[in-house]
N, C-alpha and C positions, 0 to 999 in steps of 0.2 A: 325914794319912794316906796311906800310898801303897797304893792297890788294884790288885792283880795278878792278870789274869783270862788264863788260859791255856785256848784251845779245842781241843777235841781232834776229829777226824774218824776214827771207828772206833778205833784202837790208837795213831793216830800224832797229835801235835801239829801243828795246823794253823797256827797263830799265837798272837798273845797282845797283850794292852793292858797298859800299865803307866800310872798315872794319879795325880795327886796328888802331894802333897808330904810327906817325913818328919815335919818340924817337931820333929826330933831336937835340933836346934841352929840356930844363927844361919846365914843364907845365906852358902855359902862356907866354912862350917865343919863343916857337917852330913856326917857319916862315912855315917850310914844311907842318904841320898839319893845320895851318891859311890859307894858301893858298889853301889847298884841301877842308877844310871846306867851304870857302867863295866859290870857284866855284861850290862845290855841293849843298849847300843851295840856291845860286843866281841862280844856274840853275833851279832848282826846282821851285821857286818863279816865275821866269820868265815864266815857261811854264803855272803854274797856272792863272797868270795874263794876258799873251799874246793871250792865247788859250781858256781863260774864263772858263777851266773846272778843277775840282778836279782831281788829281792824286792820285795812291795809294802809301801810304808811310809808312815804319816800320822805328822807330828811337828810339835807345837807346844808352847807354854809348859806343862810339868806333863802332858804326854800323848805316848806314842808307841804306835804300832799297828805290828803287823809280821804279815803273813800270807803263807804260802809258795803259790808257785803250783802248780796241781795237778802239773806237771812234777817238782816237788823235794817233793811231802808224803811219799813212800815213800822219798826217799833217806836212807840209812844215815847219812851224814855230816851232812846238816841234822837228822836226828832226835836224833843222839847231842850234839849241840851245843844243841839246844832243851832235852832232859832233863837236861843238863848246867845248864843255865841255873836250869831249875825247881828241882833240888836244891840248888844254891847259895842261891837266895832262899827257899826253905825253911828253910835253915838261919840266914838273917837274919831271917826272919819268927819263927823259935823263939827267939831272941836278942832281937829288939823286937817283941814283939806288939802294943804300942802305937801302932807306926809302920807296920807292914807287915801286909797282909792279901793272902793268895793264895786265889783259888778255881778250880774248873776247870769248864767248861762243854763242851758237845757242839756241833759245827757242824751247822747245818741248811739 
């Protein structure tokens, strides 16, 4: 299962962690994994390009974490991209609840 955690600071999304494997299908044929990877990487790349700032990323097999620097936390563009990612992932979770789980937590 892929576990997604969105971390909020006040009303803004501070960052997210995507961890695990969907196990919907064989490696290289897993549409759930491919969808989540595309949304995640696309969102990160869009934030970097649109906001013209680097973000903190940790990446390894089955794990990606991204946190906004304080200077981007209230950026309308970054928040719009992150909320779009959240909504799209929620749609995937609704269709594939055995393969994706999303939770929200508060930044401390």
